[in-house]
Structure formats: structure tokens, C-alpha cells
PDB file of N, CA, C and O in Angstrom:
ATOM      1  N   MET A   1     -40.209   4.954 152.992  1.00  0.00           N
ATOM      2  CA  MET A   1     -40.810   3.750 152.627  1.00  0.00           C
ATOM      3  C   MET A   1     -41.825   3.219 153.212  1.00  0.00           C
ATOM      4  O   MET A   1     -41.833   2.872 154.393  1.00  0.00           O
ATOM      5  N   ASN A   2     -43.049   3.085 152.180  1.00  0.00           N
ATOM      6  CA  ASN A   2     -44.274   2.932 153.045  1.00  0.00           C
ATOM      7  C   ASN A   2     -44.274   1.243 153.615  1.00  0.00           C
ATOM      8  O   ASN A   2     -43.534   0.351 153.200  1.00  0.00           O
ATOM      9  N   ASP A   3     -45.152   1.146 154.498  1.00  0.00           N
ATOM     10  CA  ASP A   3     -45.382  -0.510 155.569  1.00  0.00           C
ATOM     11  C   ASP A   3     -45.577  -1.407 154.520  1.00  0.00           C
ATOM     12  O   ASP A   3     -45.204  -2.544 154.810  1.00  0.00           O
ATOM     13  N   ASN A   4     -46.105  -1.260 153.230  1.00  0.00           N
ATOM     14  CA  ASN A   4     -46.664  -2.496 152.389  1.00  0.00           C
ATOM     15  C   ASN A   4     -45.160  -2.739 151.501  1.00  0.00           C
ATOM     16  O   ASN A   4     -44.893  -3.831 150.999  1.00  0.00           O
ATOM     17  N   LEU A   5     -44.396  -1.734 151.421  1.00  0.00           N
ATOM     18  CA  LEU A   5     -42.836  -1.756 150.351  1.00  0.00           C
ATOM     19  C   LEU A   5     -42.089  -2.697 151.551  1.00  0.00           C
ATOM     20  O   LEU A   5     -41.718  -3.850 151.333  1.00  0.00           O
ATOM     21  N   LYS A   6     -41.941  -2.047 152.778  1.00  0.00           N
ATOM     22  CA  LYS A   6     -41.287  -2.469 153.719  1.00  0.00           C
ATOM     23  C   LYS A   6     -41.320  -3.933 153.612  1.00  0.00           C
ATOM     24  O   LYS A   6     -40.373  -4.597 153.189  1.00  0.00           O
ATOM     25  N   ASP A   7     -42.647  -4.503 154.081  1.00  0.00           N
ATOM     26  CA  ASP A   7     -43.210  -5.763 154.558  1.00  0.00           C
ATOM     27  C   ASP A   7     -42.722  -6.786 153.569  1.00  0.00           C
ATOM     28  O   ASP A   7     -42.209  -7.879 153.808  1.00  0.00           O
ATOM     29  N   PHE A   8     -43.107  -5.942 151.852  1.00  0.00           N
ATOM     30  CA  PHE A   8     -42.437  -7.096 151.062  1.00  0.00           C
ATOM     31  C   PHE A   8     -40.968  -7.542 150.541  1.00  0.00           C
ATOM     32  O   PHE A   8     -40.562  -8.528 149.926  1.00  0.00           O
ATOM     33  N   ILE A   9     -40.374  -6.419 151.044  1.00  0.00           N
ATOM     34  CA  ILE A   9     -38.860  -6.552 150.997  1.00  0.00           C
ATOM     35  C   ILE A   9     -38.318  -7.242 152.149  1.00  0.00           C
ATOM     36  O   ILE A   9     -37.383  -8.039 152.073  1.00  0.00           O
ATOM     37  N   GLU A  10     -38.915  -6.926 153.209  1.00  0.00           N
ATOM     38  CA  GLU A  10     -38.552  -7.888 154.166  1.00  0.00           C
ATOM     39  C   GLU A  10     -38.592  -9.435 154.045  1.00  0.00           C
ATOM     40  O   GLU A  10     -37.730 -10.263 154.338  1.00  0.00           O
ATOM     41  N   PHE A  11     -39.996  -9.609 153.465  1.00  0.00           N
ATOM     42  CA  PHE A  11     -40.178 -11.034 152.970  1.00  0.00           C
ATOM     43  C   PHE A  11     -39.429 -11.687 152.018  1.00  0.00           C
ATOM     44  O   PHE A  11     -38.998 -12.808 152.285  1.00  0.00           O
ATOM     45  N   TYR A  12     -39.185 -11.137 150.870  1.00  0.00           N
ATOM     46  CA  TYR A  12     -38.991 -11.798 149.869  1.00  0.00           C
ATOM     47  C   TYR A  12     -37.283 -11.357 149.784  1.00  0.00           C
ATOM     48  O   TYR A  12     -36.593 -12.263 149.317  1.00  0.00           O
ATOM     49  N   ALA A  13     -36.821 -10.586 150.021  1.00  0.00           N
ATOM     50  CA  ALA A  13     -35.408 -10.040 149.946  1.00  0.00           C
ATOM     51  C   ALA A  13     -34.321 -10.356 150.963  1.00  0.00           C
ATOM     52  O   ALA A  13     -34.730 -10.057 152.085  1.00  0.00           O
ATOM     53  N   ASP A  14     -33.227 -10.796 150.982  1.00  0.00           N
ATOM     54  CA  ASP A  14     -32.277 -10.943 151.891  1.00  0.00           C
ATOM     55  C   ASP A  14     -31.960  -9.804 152.610  1.00  0.00           C
ATOM     56  O   ASP A  14     -32.197  -8.704 152.111  1.00  0.00           O
ATOM     57  N   ASP A  15     -31.430  -9.905 153.773  1.00  0.00           N
ATOM     58  CA  ASP A  15     -31.437  -8.771 154.484  1.00  0.00           C
ATOM     59  C   ASP A  15     -29.817  -8.077 154.059  1.00  0.00           C
ATOM     60  O   ASP A  15     -29.397  -7.059 154.609  1.00  0.00           O
ATOM     61  N   GLU A  16     -29.218  -8.662 153.239  1.00  0.00           N
ATOM     62  CA  GLU A  16     -28.457  -7.814 152.896  1.00  0.00           C
ATOM     63  C   GLU A  16     -28.503  -7.354 151.545  1.00  0.00           C
ATOM     64  O   GLU A  16     -27.516  -6.775 151.091  1.00  0.00           O
ATOM     65  N   SER A  17     -29.445  -7.521 150.894  1.00  0.00           N
ATOM     66  CA  SER A  17     -29.978  -6.885 149.446  1.00  0.00           C
ATOM     67  C   SER A  17     -29.556  -5.324 149.819  1.00  0.00           C
ATOM     68  O   SER A  17     -29.520  -4.724 150.893  1.00  0.00           O
ATOM     69  N   ILE A  18     -29.252  -4.930 148.445  1.00  0.00           N
ATOM     70  CA  ILE A  18     -28.756  -3.378 148.432  1.00  0.00           C
ATOM     71  C   ILE A  18     -30.149  -2.533 147.861  1.00  0.00           C
ATOM     72  O   ILE A  18     -30.716  -2.409 146.776  1.00  0.00           O
ATOM     73  N   LYS A  19     -30.285  -2.186 148.830  1.00  0.00           N
ATOM     74  CA  LYS A  19     -31.555  -0.700 148.657  1.00  0.00           C
ATOM     75  C   LYS A  19     -30.428   0.615 148.302  1.00  0.00           C
ATOM     76  O   LYS A  19     -29.349   1.040 148.716  1.00  0.00           O
ATOM     77  N   LEU A  20     -31.277   0.875 147.437  1.00  0.00           N
ATOM     78  CA  LEU A  20     -30.874   2.510 146.957  1.00  0.00           C
ATOM     79  C   LEU A  20     -31.577   3.603 147.731  1.00  0.00           C
ATOM     80  O   LEU A  20     -32.806   3.580 147.662  1.00  0.00           O
ATOM     81  N   ASP A  21     -31.055   4.491 148.404  1.00  0.00           N
ATOM     82  CA  ASP A  21     -31.503   5.285 148.973  1.00  0.00           C
ATOM     83  C   ASP A  21     -32.475   6.528 148.227  1.00  0.00           C
ATOM     84  O   ASP A  21     -31.758   7.104 147.409  1.00  0.00           O
ATOM     85  N   ASP A  22     -33.460   6.947 148.243  1.00  0.00           N
ATOM     86  CA  ASP A  22     -34.071   8.104 147.284  1.00  0.00           C
ATOM     87  C   ASP A  22     -34.727   7.165 146.264  1.00  0.00           C
ATOM     88  O   ASP A  22     -35.492   7.712 145.470  1.00  0.00           O
ATOM     89  N   TYR A  23     -34.570   5.982 146.168  1.00  0.00           N
ATOM     90  CA  TYR A  23     -35.268   5.234 144.866  1.00  0.00           C
ATOM     91  C   TYR A  23     -36.444   4.367 145.151  1.00  0.00           C
ATOM     92  O   TYR A  23     -37.026   3.711 144.287  1.00  0.00           O
ATOM     93  N   ASN A  24     -36.798   4.404 146.565  1.00  0.00           N
ATOM     94  CA  ASN A  24     -38.106   3.504 146.656  1.00  0.00           C
ATOM     95  C   ASN A  24     -39.282   3.260 145.925  1.00  0.00           C
ATOM     96  O   ASN A  24     -40.007   2.265 145.942  1.00  0.00           O
ATOM     97  N   HIS A  25     -39.394   4.561 145.121  1.00  0.00           N
ATOM     98  CA  HIS A  25     -40.348   4.536 144.471  1.00  0.00           C
ATOM     99  C   HIS A  25     -40.162   3.733 142.837  1.00  0.00           C
ATOM    100  O   HIS A  25     -41.011   3.409 142.006  1.00  0.00           O
ATOM    101  N   CYS A  26     -38.900   3.624 142.847  1.00  0.00           N
ATOM    102  CA  CYS A  26     -38.790   2.766 141.117  1.00  0.00           C
ATOM    103  C   CYS A  26     -38.490   1.409 141.756  1.00  0.00           C
ATOM    104  O   CYS A  26     -37.562   0.814 141.209  1.00  0.00           O
ATOM    105  N   ILE A  27     -39.071   0.775 142.802  1.00  0.00           N
ATOM    106  CA  ILE A  27     -38.724  -0.805 142.995  1.00  0.00           C
ATOM    107  C   ILE A  27     -40.070  -1.200 142.515  1.00  0.00           C
ATOM    108  O   ILE A  27     -41.175  -0.726 142.777  1.00  0.00           O
ATOM    109  N   ILE A  28     -39.658  -2.327 141.638  1.00  0.00           N
ATOM    110  CA  ILE A  28     -41.005  -3.255 140.664  1.00  0.00           C
ATOM    111  C   ILE A  28     -41.078  -4.661 141.184  1.00  0.00           C
ATOM    112  O   ILE A  28     -42.053  -5.346 140.874  1.00  0.00           O
ATOM    113  N   GLY A  29     -39.950  -5.243 142.095  1.00  0.00           N
ATOM    114  CA  GLY A  29     -40.076  -6.425 142.486  1.00  0.00           C
ATOM    115  C   GLY A  29     -38.793  -7.094 143.258  1.00  0.00           C
ATOM    116  O   GLY A  29     -37.730  -6.484 143.371  1.00  0.00           O
ATOM    117  N   VAL A  30     -38.973  -8.209 143.696  1.00  0.00           N
ATOM    118  CA  VAL A  30     -37.421  -8.874 143.935  1.00  0.00           C
ATOM    119  C   VAL A  30     -37.369 -10.154 143.180  1.00  0.00           C
ATOM    120  O   VAL A  30     -38.365 -10.848 142.976  1.00  0.00           O
ATOM    121  N   ASP A  31     -36.189 -10.434 142.781  1.00  0.00           N
ATOM    122  CA  ASP A  31     -36.060 -11.794 142.077  1.00  0.00           C
ATOM    123  C   ASP A  31     -36.126 -12.770 143.160  1.00  0.00           C
ATOM    124  O   ASP A  31     -36.319 -12.541 144.354  1.00  0.00           O
ATOM    125  N   THR A  32     -35.913 -14.040 142.500  1.00  0.00           N
ATOM    126  CA  THR A  32     -35.598 -15.405 142.957  1.00  0.00           C
ATOM    127  C   THR A  32     -34.378 -15.352 143.642  1.00  0.00           C
ATOM    128  O   THR A  32     -34.149 -16.150 144.551  1.00  0.00           O
ATOM    129  N   ASN A  33     -33.800 -14.741 143.401  1.00  0.00           N
ATOM    130  CA  ASN A  33     -32.500 -14.740 144.091  1.00  0.00           C
ATOM    131  C   ASN A  33     -32.001 -13.701 145.172  1.00  0.00           C
ATOM    132  O   ASN A  33     -30.884 -13.414 145.603  1.00  0.00           O
ATOM    133  N   GLN A  34     -33.244 -13.268 145.427  1.00  0.00           N
ATOM    134  CA  GLN A  34     -33.378 -12.052 146.730  1.00  0.00           C
ATOM    135  C   GLN A  34     -33.040 -11.063 146.407  1.00  0.00           C
ATOM    136  O   GLN A  34     -33.208 -10.274 147.336  1.00  0.00           O
ATOM    137  N   ARG A  35     -32.359 -10.300 145.018  1.00  0.00           N
ATOM    138  CA  ARG A  35     -32.029  -9.049 144.770  1.00  0.00           C
ATOM    139  C   ARG A  35     -33.147  -8.089 144.530  1.00  0.00           C
ATOM    140  O   ARG A  35     -34.141  -8.617 144.030  1.00  0.00           O
ATOM    141  N   ILE A  36     -33.216  -7.008 144.727  1.00  0.00           N
ATOM    142  CA  ILE A  36     -34.298  -6.054 144.625  1.00  0.00           C
ATOM    143  C   ILE A  36     -34.091  -5.706 143.108  1.00  0.00           C
ATOM    144  O   ILE A  36     -33.000  -5.652 142.541  1.00  0.00           O
ATOM    145  N   ILE A  37     -35.278  -5.488 142.567  1.00  0.00           N
ATOM    146  CA  ILE A  37     -35.557  -4.812 140.988  1.00  0.00           C
ATOM    147  C   ILE A  37     -36.165  -3.356 141.050  1.00  0.00           C
ATOM    148  O   ILE A  37     -37.077  -2.838 141.695  1.00  0.00           O
ATOM    149  N   TYR A  38     -35.298  -2.936 140.135  1.00  0.00           N
ATOM    150  CA  TYR A  38     -35.707  -1.214 140.116  1.00  0.00           C
ATOM    151  C   TYR A  38     -36.012  -1.358 138.645  1.00  0.00           C
ATOM    152  O   TYR A  38     -35.501  -2.149 137.853  1.00  0.00           O
ATOM    153  N   ASP A  39     -37.060  -0.327 138.400  1.00  0.00           N
ATOM    154  CA  ASP A  39     -37.141   0.292 136.946  1.00  0.00           C
ATOM    155  C   ASP A  39     -36.271   1.175 136.761  1.00  0.00           C
ATOM    156  O   ASP A  39     -36.161   2.111 137.554  1.00  0.00           O
ATOM    157  N   ALA A  40     -35.527   1.056 135.737  1.00  0.00           N
ATOM    158  CA  ALA A  40     -34.471   2.171 135.364  1.00  0.00           C
ATOM    159  C   ALA A  40     -35.019   3.044 134.765  1.00  0.00           C
ATOM    160  O   ALA A  40     -34.578   4.113 135.187  1.00  0.00           O
ATOM    161  N   ASN A  41     -35.787   3.205 133.964  1.00  0.00           N
ATOM    162  CA  ASN A  41     -36.598   4.415 133.170  1.00  0.00           C
ATOM    163  C   ASN A  41     -37.368   5.091 134.484  1.00  0.00           C
ATOM    164  O   ASN A  41     -37.611   6.279 134.268  1.00  0.00           O
ATOM    165  N   LYS A  42     -37.737   4.710 135.565  1.00  0.00           N
ATOM    166  CA  LYS A  42     -38.238   5.730 136.751  1.00  0.00           C
ATOM    167  C   LYS A  42     -36.939   6.353 137.274  1.00  0.00           C
ATOM    168  O   LYS A  42     -36.948   7.551 137.561  1.00  0.00           O
ATOM    169  N   ILE A  43     -35.764   5.588 137.427  1.00  0.00           N
ATOM    170  CA  ILE A  43     -34.618   6.031 137.988  1.00  0.00           C
ATOM    171  C   ILE A  43     -33.926   7.182 137.285  1.00  0.00           C
ATOM    172  O   ILE A  43     -33.456   8.204 137.786  1.00  0.00           O
ATOM    173  N   LEU A  44     -33.970   6.746 135.837  1.00  0.00           N
ATOM    174  CA  LEU A  44     -33.811   8.231 135.089  1.00  0.00           C
ATOM    175  C   LEU A  44     -34.638   9.250 134.755  1.00  0.00           C
ATOM    176  O   LEU A  44     -34.178  10.255 134.213  1.00  0.00           O
ATOM    177  N   GLU A  45     -35.711   9.146 134.982  1.00  0.00           N
ATOM    178  CA  GLU A  45     -36.852  10.243 135.203  1.00  0.00           C
ATOM    179  C   GLU A  45     -36.603  10.824 136.348  1.00  0.00           C
ATOM    180  O   GLU A  45     -36.512  12.050 136.277  1.00  0.00           O
ATOM    181  N   THR A  46     -36.415  10.190 137.732  1.00  0.00           N
ATOM    182  CA  THR A  46     -35.899  10.736 138.633  1.00  0.00           C
ATOM    183  C   THR A  46     -34.776  11.790 138.697  1.00  0.00           C
ATOM    184  O   THR A  46     -34.956  12.919 139.153  1.00  0.00           O
ATOM    185  N   LEU A  47     -33.321  11.232 138.089  1.00  0.00           N
ATOM    186  CA  LEU A  47     -32.465  11.895 138.048  1.00  0.00           C
ATOM    187  C   LEU A  47     -32.437  13.076 136.706  1.00  0.00           C
ATOM    188  O   LEU A  47     -31.439  13.751 136.456  1.00  0.00           O
ATOM    189  N   ALA A  48     -33.561  13.147 136.031  1.00  0.00           N
ATOM    190  CA  ALA A  48     -33.694  13.774 134.903  1.00  0.00           C
ATOM    191  C   ALA A  48     -34.385  15.079 135.702  1.00  0.00           C
ATOM    192  O   ALA A  48     -34.344  16.220 135.241  1.00  0.00           O
ATOM    193  N   SER A  49     -34.853  14.824 136.630  1.00  0.00           N
ATOM    194  CA  SER A  49     -35.566  16.142 137.009  1.00  0.00           C
ATOM    195  C   SER A  49     -34.760  17.367 137.757  1.00  0.00           C
ATOM    196  O   SER A  49     -35.201  18.479 138.048  1.00  0.00           O
ATOM    197  N   ASP A  50     -33.284  16.762 138.005  1.00  0.00           N
ATOM    198  CA  ASP A  50     -32.341  17.935 138.626  1.00  0.00           C
ATOM    199  C   ASP A  50     -31.205  17.925 137.767  1.00  0.00           C
ATOM    200  O   ASP A  50     -30.233  18.548 138.194  1.00  0.00           O
ATOM    201  N   MET A  51     -31.059  17.200 136.327  1.00  0.00           N
ATOM    202  CA  MET A  51     -30.206  17.703 135.482  1.00  0.00           C
ATOM    203  C   MET A  51     -30.387  17.080 133.839  1.00  0.00           C
ATOM    204  O   MET A  51     -31.428  16.426 133.792  1.00  0.00           O
ATOM    205  N   LYS A  52     -29.902  17.096 132.937  1.00  0.00           N
ATOM    206  CA  LYS A  52     -30.130  17.145 131.470  1.00  0.00           C
ATOM    207  C   LYS A  52     -30.372  15.145 131.418  1.00  0.00           C
ATOM    208  O   LYS A  52     -30.011  14.390 132.321  1.00  0.00           O
ATOM    209  N   ILE A  53     -30.952  14.785 130.312  1.00  0.00           N
ATOM    210  CA  ILE A  53     -31.195  13.548 130.555  1.00  0.00           C
ATOM    211  C   ILE A  53     -30.226  12.592 129.989  1.00  0.00           C
ATOM    212  O   ILE A  53     -30.261  11.380 130.199  1.00  0.00           O
ATOM    213  N   GLU A  54     -29.041  13.430 128.993  1.00  0.00           N
ATOM    214  CA  GLU A  54     -28.014  12.881 128.855  1.00  0.00           C
ATOM    215  C   GLU A  54     -26.660  12.801 129.973  1.00  0.00           C
ATOM    216  O   GLU A  54     -25.646  12.148 129.726  1.00  0.00           O
ATOM    217  N   GLU A  55     -26.817  13.395 130.914  1.00  0.00           N
ATOM    218  CA  GLU A  55     -26.160  13.655 132.176  1.00  0.00           C
ATOM    219  C   GLU A  55     -26.631  12.992 133.144  1.00  0.00           C
ATOM    220  O   GLU A  55     -25.837  12.808 134.067  1.00  0.00           O
ATOM    221  N   ALA A  56     -28.087  12.384 133.306  1.00  0.00           N
ATOM    222  CA  ALA A  56     -29.084  11.304 133.727  1.00  0.00           C
ATOM    223  C   ALA A  56     -28.428   9.921 133.699  1.00  0.00           C
ATOM    224  O   ALA A  56     -28.090   9.195 134.633  1.00  0.00           O
ATOM    225  N   VAL A  57     -28.338   9.747 132.323  1.00  0.00           N
ATOM    226  CA  VAL A  57     -28.067   8.707 131.505  1.00  0.00           C
ATOM    227  C   VAL A  57     -26.611   8.130 132.275  1.00  0.00           C
ATOM    228  O   VAL A  57     -26.458   7.083 132.905  1.00  0.00           O
ATOM    229  N   GLU A  58     -25.659   9.175 131.987  1.00  0.00           N
ATOM    230  CA  GLU A  58     -24.270   8.850 132.426  1.00  0.00           C
ATOM    231  C   GLU A  58     -24.132   8.555 133.865  1.00  0.00           C
ATOM    232  O   GLU A  58     -23.276   7.803 134.332  1.00  0.00           O
ATOM    233  N   TYR A  59     -25.015   9.184 134.529  1.00  0.00           N
ATOM    234  CA  TYR A  59     -24.778   9.266 136.072  1.00  0.00           C
ATOM    235  C   TYR A  59     -25.385   7.843 136.477  1.00  0.00           C
ATOM    236  O   TYR A  59     -24.814   7.295 137.419  1.00  0.00           O
ATOM    237  N   PHE A  60     -26.398   7.207 135.932  1.00  0.00           N
ATOM    238  CA  PHE A  60     -27.044   5.792 135.924  1.00  0.00           C
ATOM    239  C   PHE A  60     -26.053   4.791 135.791  1.00  0.00           C
ATOM    240  O   PHE A  60     -25.647   4.027 136.666  1.00  0.00           O
ATOM    241  N   TYR A  61     -25.651   4.885 134.420  1.00  0.00           N
ATOM    242  CA  TYR A  61     -24.757   3.937 134.332  1.00  0.00           C
ATOM    243  C   TYR A  61     -23.394   3.869 134.818  1.00  0.00           C
ATOM    244  O   TYR A  61     -22.845   2.770 134.739  1.00  0.00           O
ATOM    245  N   TYR A  62     -22.660   4.974 135.374  1.00  0.00           N
ATOM    246  CA  TYR A  62     -21.574   5.111 136.168  1.00  0.00           C
ATOM    247  C   TYR A  62     -21.758   4.969 137.480  1.00  0.00           C
ATOM    248  O   TYR A  62     -21.198   3.960 137.911  1.00  0.00           O
ATOM    249  N   ASN A  63     -22.311   5.574 138.253  1.00  0.00           N
ATOM    250  CA  ASN A  63     -22.704   5.290 139.268  1.00  0.00           C
ATOM    251  C   ASN A  63     -23.663   4.674 140.254  1.00  0.00           C
ATOM    252  O   ASN A  63     -23.516   4.475 141.459  1.00  0.00           O
ATOM    253  N   ILE A  64     -24.777   4.396 139.381  1.00  0.00           N
ATOM    254  CA  ILE A  64     -25.833   3.336 140.211  1.00  0.00           C
ATOM    255  C   ILE A  64     -25.617   2.049 139.545  1.00  0.00           C
ATOM    256  O   ILE A  64     -25.129   1.147 140.225  1.00  0.00           O
ATOM    257  N   GLU A  65     -25.932   1.809 138.216  1.00  0.00           N
ATOM    258  CA  GLU A  65     -25.793   0.299 137.560  1.00  0.00           C
ATOM    259  C   GLU A  65     -24.442  -0.054 137.798  1.00  0.00           C
ATOM    260  O   GLU A  65     -24.126  -1.197 138.127  1.00  0.00           O
ATOM    261  N   GLY A  66     -23.407   1.116 137.608  1.00  0.00           N
ATOM    262  CA  GLY A  66     -21.892   0.495 137.475  1.00  0.00           C
ATOM    263  C   GLY A  66     -21.576   0.203 138.900  1.00  0.00           C
ATOM    264  O   GLY A  66     -20.467  -0.291 139.104  1.00  0.00           O
ATOM    265  N   SER A  67     -22.258   0.392 139.797  1.00  0.00           N
ATOM    266  CA  SER A  67     -21.641  -0.250 141.080  1.00  0.00           C
ATOM    267  C   SER A  67     -21.937  -1.543 141.477  1.00  0.00           C
ATOM    268  O   SER A  67     -23.014  -2.069 141.757  1.00  0.00           O
ATOM    269  N   LYS A  68     -20.634  -2.034 141.451  1.00  0.00           N
ATOM    270  CA  LYS A  68     -20.681  -3.721 141.800  1.00  0.00           C
ATOM    271  C   LYS A  68     -20.621  -3.890 143.055  1.00  0.00           C
ATOM    272  O   LYS A  68     -19.531  -3.936 143.624  1.00  0.00           O
ATOM    273  N   LEU A  69     -21.757  -4.010 143.694  1.00  0.00           N
ATOM    274  CA  LEU A  69     -21.278  -4.387 145.203  1.00  0.00           C
ATOM    275  C   LEU A  69     -21.489  -5.659 145.747  1.00  0.00           C
ATOM    276  O   LEU A  69     -21.703  -5.774 146.954  1.00  0.00           O
ATOM    277  N   GLY A  70     -21.460  -6.477 145.116  1.00  0.00           N
ATOM    278  CA  GLY A  70     -21.425  -7.927 145.766  1.00  0.00           C
ATOM    279  C   GLY A  70     -22.902  -8.720 145.217  1.00  0.00           C
ATOM    280  O   GLY A  70     -23.764  -8.441 144.384  1.00  0.00           O
ATOM    281  N   LYS A  71     -22.685  -9.755 146.093  1.00  0.00           N
ATOM    282  CA  LYS A  71     -23.911 -10.654 145.487  1.00  0.00           C
ATOM    283  C   LYS A  71     -25.808 -10.194 145.366  1.00  0.00           C
ATOM    284  O   LYS A  71     -26.732 -10.490 144.608  1.00  0.00           O
ATOM    285  N   PHE A  72     -25.654  -9.452 146.424  1.00  0.00           N
ATOM    286  CA  PHE A  72     -27.442  -9.072 146.395  1.00  0.00           C
ATOM    287  C   PHE A  72     -27.168  -7.478 145.586  1.00  0.00           C
ATOM    288  O   PHE A  72     -27.904  -6.591 146.017  1.00  0.00           O
ATOM    289  N   ASN A  73     -26.410  -7.155 144.724  1.00  0.00           N
ATOM    290  CA  ASN A  73     -26.496  -6.039 144.329  1.00  0.00           C
ATOM    291  C   ASN A  73     -27.949  -6.027 143.405  1.00  0.00           C
ATOM    292  O   ASN A  73     -28.331  -7.136 143.031  1.00  0.00           O
ATOM    293  N   PRO A  74     -28.751  -4.877 143.030  1.00  0.00           N
ATOM    294  CA  PRO A  74     -29.670  -4.744 142.739  1.00  0.00           C
ATOM    295  C   PRO A  74     -29.919  -5.058 141.290  1.00  0.00           C
ATOM    296  O   PRO A  74     -28.848  -5.180 140.696  1.00  0.00           O
ATOM    297  N   ILE A  75     -30.863  -5.212 140.599  1.00  0.00           N
ATOM    298  CA  ILE A  75     -30.934  -5.489 139.260  1.00  0.00           C
ATOM    299  C   ILE A  75     -32.042  -4.328 138.491  1.00  0.00           C
ATOM    300  O   ILE A  75     -33.216  -4.106 138.785  1.00  0.00           O
ATOM    301  N   TYR A  76     -31.322  -3.797 137.577  1.00  0.00           N
ATOM    302  CA  TYR A  76     -31.990  -2.627 137.035  1.00  0.00           C
ATOM    303  C   TYR A  76     -32.542  -3.076 135.596  1.00  0.00           C
ATOM    304  O   TYR A  76     -31.805  -3.560 134.736  1.00  0.00           O
ATOM    305  N   VAL A  77     -33.769  -2.887 135.446  1.00  0.00           N
ATOM    306  CA  VAL A  77     -34.515  -3.473 133.981  1.00  0.00           C
ATOM    307  C   VAL A  77     -35.203  -2.331 133.260  1.00  0.00           C
ATOM    308  O   VAL A  77     -35.784  -1.606 134.068  1.00  0.00           O
ATOM    309  N   PHE A  78     -35.338  -1.900 131.893  1.00  0.00           N
ATOM    310  CA  PHE A  78     -36.349  -1.407 131.677  1.00  0.00           C
ATOM    311  C   PHE A  78     -37.290  -2.217 130.755  1.00  0.00           C
ATOM    312  O   PHE A  78     -37.161  -3.024 129.835  1.00  0.00           O
ATOM    313  N   LYS A  79     -38.440  -1.540 131.529  1.00  0.00           N
ATOM    314  CA  LYS A  79     -40.056  -2.482 131.319  1.00  0.00           C
ATOM    315  C   LYS A  79     -40.304  -2.018 130.048  1.00  0.00           C
ATOM    316  O   LYS A  79     -40.165  -0.843 129.709  1.00  0.00           O
ATOM    317  N   TYR A  80     -40.746  -3.110 129.188  1.00  0.00           N
ATOM    318  CA  TYR A  80     -41.151  -3.310 127.535  1.00  0.00           C
ATOM    319  C   TYR A  80     -42.736  -2.539 127.820  1.00  0.00           C
ATOM    320  O   TYR A  80     -43.527  -3.053 128.611  1.00  0.00           O
ATOM    321  N   GLU A  81     -43.068  -1.253 127.069  1.00  0.00           N
ATOM    322  CA  GLU A  81     -44.317  -0.998 127.313  1.00  0.00           C
ATOM    323  C   GLU A  81     -44.910  -0.751 125.683  1.00  0.00           C
ATOM    324  O   GLU A  81     -44.210  -0.363 124.748  1.00  0.00           O
ATOM    325  N   GLU A  82     -46.174  -1.036 125.621  1.00  0.00           N
ATOM    326  CA  GLU A  82     -46.822  -0.795 124.196  1.00  0.00           C
ATOM    327  C   GLU A  82     -47.041   0.888 124.340  1.00  0.00           C
ATOM    328  O   GLU A  82     -47.369   1.650 125.250  1.00  0.00           O
ATOM    329  N   ILE A  83     -46.611   1.038 122.687  1.00  0.00           N
ATOM    330  CA  ILE A  83     -47.049   2.546 122.519  1.00  0.00           C
ATOM    331  C   ILE A  83     -48.255   2.395 121.610  1.00  0.00           C
ATOM    332  O   ILE A  83     -48.413   1.568 120.712  1.00  0.00           O
ATOM    333  N   GLU A  84     -49.150   3.442 122.053  1.00  0.00           N
ATOM    334  CA  GLU A  84     -50.313   3.270 121.517  1.00  0.00           C
ATOM    335  C   GLU A  84     -50.305   4.399 120.316  1.00  0.00           C
ATOM    336  O   GLU A  84     -51.283   4.523 119.579  1.00  0.00           O
TER     337      GLU A  84
END
């Protein structure tokens, strides 16, 4: 984790906010309830580099998004992007 991201998370997120190992590059922010927000598409792209996209989607929904770890569970969003 680079120093800027580390400082950002320390300032805005709670000490108990759940951080995902190996997915720092997928962090897009922190919500007003101090939960870390991840770009779900970036997570899927990362997973798909080691498995088929169908397996990546299943893995994401079952093992990552499906893990409910408490009040400071991360948020996963699919960002809207215009297609040109």
C-alpha cells in the first residue's frame, strides 16, 4: 500500500474497517460510515487474471462480497462508465 493511500485510509476509515489483502489497487474511497469502498470490476479483473471470468464472478460473490464481517464490512460498487 502506498503512503498516500495508507494516509487516506487512516484519516477517513475506522481502525476496524475491513481491508482486503491484495486488492489495494481496487480501493476507490471511504464512505461516511468509515467503510472502505472497492471497485467490484477491478476486483473481478484481478481474479480473472488467474481464472475464467465465470469462476471469478462466483468467487467474488461467494468469498469476497458474501463475507459479512460486521459493521465495517467493505462496500463493493460497480462504477458506471460511458461507452463511446
